[in-house]
C-alpha positions, 0 to 999 in steps of 0.5 A: 986796529979800528979799521980792522974791527969796522971791516969785521963788523961789516963782514958780519952784517953782510953775512947776516943779511945774506943768511936772511935772504937765503932763508926767506927768499924761497918761501917768499917766491913760493908764496907769490906763486901760490897767491897767483894760483889762488887768483887764477882759481878765483877767476875759474870760480867766477867763470863757473858762476857765469856758466851756471847763470847761462845754464839756468837762463837757457833752460839747462843747456850747457854752452858750446861756444866761448861767448855763451860761457862768458856771457855773464862774466863781470868786467873785473876779472884780472889776469894775475900774471899780466895785471890786465883784464881778462876778456872772452878772448882769454878763454880757450875752448876745448871739445872733449871726445870721451865721456869723463875726460872733462872731469879727469884731474890726473896728472897724465890726463887730457886736461893735464896736457892742455896749454894756455897763456899764464893766467888764462882759462880753458872751458871745455864741454862734451857732447855724447855721440848721437846727441846735439846738446852738451852734458858735461863741462869743465874749467881749467886755469893756467899757471906761470908755466902755461900748464894747468894749475895743480894741487900740492901735497903739503907734506911732500910739496909734490903735485897731486892733481890738476884743478878742474872745475866741472858740473 
């Protein structure tokens, strides 16, 4: 009789632990994803600060190579997916051909079709036809799926737009 009661109590305990896991596992995984995306956003803003510094020190000229965009990056930027320090090699260069593409954050835009390693960044610029200086730039960060990170509608939990930092 005591063995049956012990077994019943053990089953109840296992059921409770399983129930708690089912209730908490999904929000925990989502929280980890949002945390990593927040770190990618932080890296995007750090790159933007580096670009702004370059622009201010170079008489308003927007850089057109990765070395210019990353010239003033601190050595403390970390890829949240690998834990390794980000280097200029982790910044992808994009040249836009159409004005406004650099600022487009729609889910079907040129920026949304970019792909990169998780946790890395893309720096893009646009030079108008007949000009030799860039007039627009943008920064995009990539998530775990190698696609640009995005804003989420808090009610429906659906993607609303990709996150693009631009001038």
